[in-house]
MIPA-999419 format. One record per residue (C-alpha): residue in three letters; x, y, z. Coordinates in nm, 3 decimals, padded with zeros to 5 digits, always signed. Layout:
   residu         x         y         z
      ALA         X         Y         Z
...
//
This chain:
   residu         x         y         z
      MET   -03.326   +08.614   -02.233
      LYS   -03.670   +08.386   -02.140
      ILE   -03.572   +08.111   -01.973
      ILE   -03.776   +07.759   -01.849
      PHE   -03.635   +07.585   -01.570
      ILE   -03.791   +07.244   -01.513
      ASP   -03.755   +07.097   -01.200
      SER   -03.987   +07.016   -00.855
      ASP   -03.694   +07.042   -00.596
      PRO   -03.691   +07.330   -00.387
      GLN   -03.304   +07.292   -00.357
      TYR   -03.246   +07.367   -00.732
      LEU   -03.586   +07.608   -00.737
      LEU   -03.405   +07.837   -00.491
      GLY   -03.064   +07.828   -00.676
      LEU   -02.991   +07.915   -01.031
      PRO   -03.337   +08.036   -01.088
      TRP   -03.271   +08.285   -00.837
      GLY   -02.942   +08.396   -00.991
      LEU   -03.085   +08.410   -01.368
      LYS   -03.341   +08.638   -01.240
      LYS   -03.075   +08.867   -01.072
      LEU   -02.942   +08.896   -01.397
      GLY   -03.245   +09.037   -01.548
      CYS   -03.339   +08.688   -01.743
      LYS   -03.730   +08.629   -01.724
      VAL   -03.725   +08.256   -01.552
      LYS   -04.054   +08.050   -01.534
      ILE   -04.070   +07.746   -01.339
      ILE   -04.236   +07.391   -01.472
      LYS   -04.268   +07.130   -01.185
      GLU   -04.354   +06.858   -01.389
      ILE   -04.325   +06.712   -01.736
      GLN   -04.657   +06.650   -01.862
      GLU   -04.682   +06.667   -02.286
      ASP   -04.992   +06.860   -02.359
      ARG   -04.908   +07.154   -02.056
      LEU   -04.504   +07.144   -02.158
      ALA   -04.600   +07.170   -02.549
      ALA   -04.843   +07.450   -02.486
      ILE   -04.617   +07.635   -02.248
      PHE   -04.324   +07.605   -02.515
      LYS   -04.517   +07.699   -02.809
      LYS   -04.682   +07.997   -02.610
      TYR   -04.356   +08.120   -02.425
      GLN   -04.091   +08.055   -02.684
      PRO   -03.785   +08.032   -02.441
      ASP   -03.467   +08.111   -02.567
      LEU   -03.342   +07.811   -02.305
      VAL   -03.478   +07.514   -02.136
      PHE   -03.260   +07.460   -01.835
      THR   -03.277   +07.096   -01.648
      ALA   -03.073   +06.963   -01.361
      GLY   -02.982   +06.695   -01.113
      TRP   -03.184   +06.372   -01.036
      THR   -03.520   +06.419   -00.909
      LYS   -03.830   +06.244   -00.888
      ILE   -03.987   +06.401   -01.214
      HIS   -03.696   +06.259   -01.423
      THR   -03.853   +05.908   -01.500
      ARG   -03.705   +05.746   -01.846
      SER   -04.059   +05.803   -02.013
      ASN   -04.064   +06.171   -01.922
      LEU   -03.696   +06.251   -02.034
      GLU   -03.779   +06.094   -02.403
      LEU   -04.105   +06.308   -02.377
      LEU   -03.899   +06.613   -02.309
      GLY   -03.633   +06.510   -02.539
      ASN   -03.884   +06.502   -02.834
      LEU   -04.051   +06.810   -02.741
      LEU   -03.735   +07.008   -02.693
      LYS   -03.646   +06.898   -03.082
      LYS   -03.990   +06.939   -03.215
      TYR   -04.012   +07.319   -03.098
      ARG   -03.640   +07.350   -03.209
      LEU   -03.520   +07.487   -02.830
      LYS   -03.170   +07.536   -02.696
      HIS   -03.125   +07.295   -02.389
      ALA   -02.864   +07.321   -02.069
      TYR   -02.835   +07.039   -01.868
      TRP   -02.668   +07.042   -01.510
      ALA   -02.515   +06.728   -01.412
      THR   -02.512   +06.737   -01.032
      GLU   -02.446   +06.384   -00.997
      ASP   -02.107   +06.305   -01.121
      PRO   -01.897   +06.170   -01.132
      ARG   -02.049   +05.894   -00.907
      TRP   -02.347   +05.863   -01.084
      THR   -02.243   +05.952   -01.425
      ASP   -02.286   +05.630   -01.621
      SER   -02.619   +05.533   -01.450
      TRP   -02.780   +05.895   -01.423
      SER   -02.614   +06.185   -01.602
      LEU   -02.542   +05.991   -01.937
      PRO   -02.865   +05.825   -01.954
      PHE   -03.022   +06.184   -01.919
      ILE   -02.822   +06.334   -02.190
      LYS   -02.882   +06.039   -02.417
      SER   -03.290   +06.087   -02.367
      SER   -03.314   +06.464   -02.361
      CYS   -03.022   +06.578   -02.591
      PRO   -02.912   +06.889   -02.428
      ASP   -02.684   +07.178   -02.602
      TYR   -02.501   +07.239   -02.318
      ILE   -02.395   +07.038   -02.025
      PHE   -02.288   +07.190   -01.695
      THR   -02.112   +06.966   -01.413
      ILE   -02.030   +07.012   -01.054
      HIS   -01.727   +06.798   -01.138
      ARG   -01.431   +06.969   -01.303
      GLU   -01.262   +06.652   -01.426
      SER   -01.564   +06.521   -01.607
      VAL   -01.597   +06.860   -01.842
      PRO   -01.298   +06.691   -02.057
      MET   -01.507   +06.346   -02.084
      TYR   -01.809   +06.505   -02.195
      ARG   -01.627   +06.738   -02.446
      ASP   -01.453   +06.438   -02.599
      LEU   -01.825   +06.225   -02.669
      GLY   -01.877   +06.595   -02.880
      HIS   -02.072   +06.823   -02.585
      ARG   -02.047   +07.160   -02.525
      ALA   -01.922   +07.105   -02.129
      TYR   -01.854   +07.351   -01.844
      TYR   -01.751   +07.321   -01.500
      LEU   -02.069   +07.483   -01.306
      PRO   -02.026   +07.422   -00.917
      TRP   -02.284   +07.435   -00.643
      ALA   -02.340   +07.795   -00.465
      CYS   -02.565   +07.968   -00.241
      ASN   -02.858   +08.201   -00.213
      PRO   -02.811   +08.477   -00.016
      ASP   -03.184   +08.526   +00.017
      PHE   -03.258   +08.214   +00.148
      HIS   -02.873   +08.082   +00.285
      ARG   -02.833   +08.376   +00.552
      PRO   -02.817   +08.361   +00.931
      ALA   -03.113   +08.262   +01.091
      ALA   -03.224   +08.320   +01.470
      PRO   -03.136   +08.002   +01.665
      GLN   -03.436   +07.772   +01.753
      ARG   -03.434   +07.534   +02.071
      GLU   -03.537   +07.265   +01.861
      TYR   -03.242   +07.262   +01.639
      SER   -03.007   +07.384   +01.899
      CYS   -02.692   +07.146   +01.970
      ASP   -02.314   +07.178   +02.010
      ILE   -02.302   +06.960   +01.686
      ALA   -02.483   +06.901   +01.381
      LEU   -02.470   +06.696   +01.048
      VAL   -02.727   +06.736   +00.797
      ALA   -02.675   +06.439   +00.530
      THR   -02.786   +06.140   +00.395
      ALA   -02.643   +05.810   +00.504
      GLY   -02.482   +05.604   +00.233
      VAL   -02.579   +05.243   +00.149
      THR   -02.251   +05.085   +00.047
      TRP   -02.068   +05.397   +00.147
      SER   -01.804   +05.344   -00.117
      SER   -01.716   +05.686   -00.175
      TYR   -01.487   +05.937   +00.005
      ARG   -01.838   +05.980   +00.230
      ARG   -01.715   +05.667   +00.431
      ASP   -01.366   +05.855   +00.489
      SER   -01.551   +06.184   +00.595
      ALA   -01.775   +05.988   +00.848
      ARG   -01.465   +05.838   +01.019
      ILE   -01.276   +06.134   +01.033
      LEU   -01.560   +06.389   +01.134
      LEU   -01.859   +06.177   +01.304
      LYS   -01.705   +05.848   +01.442
      PRO   -01.484   +06.008   +01.722
      LEU   -01.760   +06.218   +01.855
      VAL   -02.041   +05.963   +01.882
      GLU   -01.822   +05.752   +02.003
      ARG   -01.740   +05.963   +02.284
      ASN   -02.113   +06.087   +02.318
      TYR   -02.076   +06.432   +02.215
      ASN   -02.381   +06.632   +02.179
      VAL   -02.430   +06.556   +01.812
      LEU   -02.750   +06.566   +01.643
      ILE   -02.788   +06.415   +01.304
      TRP   -03.111   +06.482   +01.026
      GLY   -03.107   +06.295   +00.735
      LYS   -03.271   +05.992   +00.565
      ARG   -03.128   +05.604   +00.642
      TRP   -02.910   +05.690   +00.949
      ASP   -03.139   +05.429   +01.143
      ARG   -03.046   +05.163   +00.925
      LEU   -02.642   +05.233   +00.943
      ASP   -02.411   +04.925   +00.878
      PRO   -02.144   +04.921   +01.131
      GLY   -01.971   +04.653   +00.952
      ILE   -01.938   +04.908   +00.628
      VAL   -01.878   +05.245   +00.768
      GLY   -01.705   +05.102   +01.096
      PHE   -01.906   +05.217   +01.380
      ASP   -02.241   +05.294   +01.501
      VAL   -02.469   +05.602   +01.599
      ALA   -02.721   +05.547   +01.881
      ALA   -03.063   +05.635   +01.835
      ASP   -03.043   +05.958   +02.040
      HIS   -02.806   +06.133   +01.795
      LEU   -03.077   +06.077   +01.525
      ARG   -03.339   +06.312   +01.427
      GLY   -03.498   +06.159   +01.108
      ARG   -03.549   +06.355   +00.747
      LEU   -03.547   +06.745   +00.724
      PRO   -03.723   +06.955   +00.481
      TYR   -03.469   +07.131   +00.264
      GLN   -03.670   +07.470   +00.342
      GLU   -03.561   +07.402   +00.702
      THR   -03.187   +07.342   +00.655
      ASN   -03.096   +07.697   +00.719
      ARG   -03.216   +07.702   +01.096
      VAL   -03.027   +07.371   +01.155
      TYR   -02.725   +07.581   +01.010
      GLY   -02.807   +07.846   +01.275
      SER   -02.854   +07.658   +01.556
      ALA   -02.576   +07.431   +01.592
      LYS   -02.227   +07.553   +01.727
      ILE   -02.042   +07.348   +01.479
      MET   -02.172   +07.188   +01.164
      LEU   -02.007   +06.903   +01.003
      GLY   -01.968   +06.898   +00.636
      PHE   -01.932   +06.543   +00.494
      GLN   -01.764   +06.527   +00.157
      ASN   -01.858   +06.278   -00.142
      LEU   -01.507   +06.313   -00.294
      THR   -01.163   +06.483   -00.272
      THR   -01.179   +06.627   -00.600
      GLU   -01.557   +06.801   -00.558
      LEU   -01.749   +07.054   -00.340
      THR   -02.099   +06.961   -00.204
      SER   -02.394   +07.207   -00.228
      ARG   -02.373   +07.207   +00.194
      ASN   -02.035   +07.384   +00.187
      PHE   -02.155   +07.665   +00.030
      GLU   -02.494   +07.708   +00.210
      ILE   -02.369   +07.623   +00.555
      LEU   -02.110   +07.890   +00.504
      GLY   -02.373   +08.122   +00.330
      ALA   -02.614   +08.063   +00.663
      ARG   -02.286   +08.171   +00.853
      GLY   -02.250   +07.819   +00.997
      PHE   -01.913   +07.736   +01.165
      MET   -01.799   +07.441   +00.948
      LEU   -01.568   +07.158   +01.035
      VAL   -01.477   +06.943   +00.717
      PRO   -01.222   +06.693   +00.596
      ALA   -00.902   +06.824   +00.448
      THR   -00.963   +06.731   +00.081
      GLU   -00.805   +06.881   -00.230
      ALA   -01.098   +07.071   -00.346
      LEU   -01.222   +07.241   -00.029
      LEU   -00.826   +07.343   +00.032
      HIS   -00.802   +07.516   -00.341
      GLU   -01.132   +07.714   -00.253
      PHE   -01.106   +07.813   +00.100
      ARG   -00.881   +07.882   +00.358
      PRO   -00.851   +07.671   +00.667
      GLY   -00.870   +07.884   +01.001
      LYS   -01.040   +08.152   +00.806
      HIS   -01.327   +08.027   +00.632
      LEU   -01.367   +07.715   +00.775
      VAL   -01.176   +07.447   +00.971
      VAL   -01.048   +07.118   +00.875
      SER   -00.976   +06.784   +01.021
      ARG   -00.718   +06.543   +00.871
      SER   -00.780   +06.251   +01.151
      GLU   -01.027   +06.149   +01.415
      GLU   -00.769   +06.278   +01.713
      GLU   -00.775   +06.613   +01.503
      THR   -01.141   +06.640   +01.513
      LEU   -01.158   +06.614   +01.871
      ARG   -00.895   +06.892   +01.932
      LEU   -01.089   +07.096   +01.703
      VAL   -01.414   +07.067   +01.857
      ASP   -01.301   +07.076   +02.174
      TYR   -01.115   +07.410   +02.108
      TYR   -01.392   +07.586   +01.919
      LEU   -01.662   +07.506   +02.152
      GLU   -01.454   +07.679   +02.423
      HIS   -01.382   +07.988   +02.202
      GLU   -01.722   +08.135   +02.051
      GLU   -01.575   +08.436   +01.950
      GLU   -01.315   +08.262   +01.749
      ARG   -01.610   +08.045   +01.578
      LYS   -01.818   +08.316   +01.520
      GLN   -01.521   +08.526   +01.334
      ILE   -01.436   +08.241   +01.119
      ALA   -01.784   +08.180   +01.025
      LEU   -01.836   +08.518   +00.936
      GLN   -01.528   +08.551   +00.697
      GLY   -01.657   +08.225   +00.545
      GLN   -02.019   +08.381   +00.501
      ARG   -01.823   +08.691   +00.311
      GLU   -01.646   +08.467   +00.110
      VAL   -01.931   +08.266   -00.035
      TYR   -02.139   +08.591   -00.093
      THR   -01.822   +08.726   -00.283
      ARG   -01.771   +08.440   -00.501
      HIS   -01.987   +08.166   -00.484
      THR   -02.367   +08.279   -00.510
      TYR   -02.601   +08.145   -00.771
      ARG   -02.582   +08.511   -00.930
      HIS   -02.221   +08.398   -01.017
      ARG   -02.331   +08.093   -01.136
      ALA   -02.592   +08.244   -01.349
      LEU   -02.345   +08.460   -01.505
      GLU   -02.112   +08.175   -01.591
      VAL   -02.379   +07.996   -01.768
      LEU   -02.525   +08.300   -01.985
      LYS   -02.168   +08.353   -02.073
      ALA   -02.128   +08.016   -02.195
      ILE   -02.435   +07.996   -02.405
      SER   -02.445   +08.330   -02.537
      LYS   -02.242   +08.601   -02.676
      LEU   -02.474   +08.852   -02.541
      LYS   -02.320   +09.194   -02.418
      PHE   -02.468   +09.236   -02.068
      THR   -02.642   +09.565   -01.966
      PRO   -02.545   +09.706   -01.622
      SER   -02.819   +09.526   -01.444
      THR   -02.643   +09.195   -01.544
      ARG   -02.330   +09.267   -01.373
      LEU   -02.215   +09.124   -01.047
//
């Protein structure tokens, strides 16, 4: 199967394209939406499927309308992966769908599938995953070494469960001046009146290129995992575990459904429990390493982009897979 994957964000380019290639698909990556070039590629390559995803800088309204027109002109099948559901469904996913008219919709939010189907779309659940060729153990590096690390963008209004995550996981640690380092945008503009606490500047390390994230996961003793919703899994759950990071997360419905606390990761339900767990696992390195190893094995067994790519192919075709496409 010939597939064109249109995106420029490394998080996406290191994801499904890798999995599709592992299943024997021929994948061509296009990093910009430019009419003449895209038309020439569509005409020459004649893909079986065009795949788009997410919410990145190339997805302007005019670009999406252009893409939709070209897909219609060349009668190409189009699959869209809605990775901003459900928080941005109305402001992003639905306008994206209206402009580009995908034949198949995949969403990271299971509860959004019925909504798309009610609108007449062929929709499927497709969560994030990991790429074992990239999300794998890395040697600790001095510039990233710390007891506890967080890689996350700070919220603006903090209107989602992300605020609860911050209060449960981060607040008790920074208030007691634990060795916590934070990478991500907007933390220097944190509003204590909204989130309920402040973060001193010496905890902040600024933006982190996606290609560097794995090095943080391999250098911190404990990784904090913020969640956006109780019913959804973020990408970093799979990526941190894939890198054999030891992960502390809030006890959400989605995490408890997918992973076993104390085996694959550890969960906290309160500020007090966070302090207890952090103190315990900082002192028990072997237990920490064993849980991290089991977490890595779990995502490598069930949650790689090869697994996700197979779900995509099953959804869009009735192909009989050859041995090279089996997991």
